[in-house]
C-alpha angles and dihedrals in degrees: 000000000000116000116243114249112243119246107252116216140169119217110201114191115210131180095268104001140046119216121208117199128189130166090266104039151353129222138170135222134184116273109248138151091274089059088052090052093050093046092051092050095045091046089058108040117194092011112125118219131179119243089238092055093047092045094050092045088070101020103043096164099028096103092052103049143042116262133213122249093259092052091047090057090057105036099017131217133039102175135220105240118186092174090247101070116104093195129052123237118226092229134014125236093256093050092051091050091048091052093050090050090049091052090055090049092050094050092051092046092048091053090051093047091051090050090055092040092238094157096173090057091045089056091050093048093048091049091052093045092050090050091053093048091049090050093050090050086059099047101041124067127219091280091053090251122137113263117241132211135204095240147346092274092059091047094051094045090054091046095053093042094052093044091056093044091051089052092052090051090053091047091049090061089067105020110022094169093054093043091049092050092049089047089058094045098046118086105207104170123080108342111018121231143161108223104179116215105122094031139032113200123185116197124214122189 
């Protein structure tokens, strides 16, 4: 049986955007911490890295401080620690309040952008709103209560895993073949690794 040729792609990291290029197409996405995760993994194929190491590489102080709602969407998960809790929450009360306030701001801004027919801004606002909704689906359980984890390691592993999976979903909207190939080549449970077989991504900074 003939082996499937890998999908070749360039990943060009800009100041605010990342550009993906294949033989068939090119598309851009906002630069965010999930992009940093993916770039680090693709720059070091077959190298295993722990979620904690990858998380701290781009969020050096995240474990020690509270984060705003916008930061939580990207890195996930400042937690509310009373000193008595045995399990870590995926998001603190302030972070959840910030996110809900941001959703309200986005909906108002989207309505104004539609009124002025600013379609580029509408697209940006929709993308941010969808990212927030996807994030909330991950941090809230079926009763709309914040999920809790046994320790910081579980919390960070879930954060990194979900950030990368959300990025693949966004990529699939424009390049489903590339996203699917990356999804097969990325190991996202336990130690993280990019083991290229269905894809071959070259990263440029």
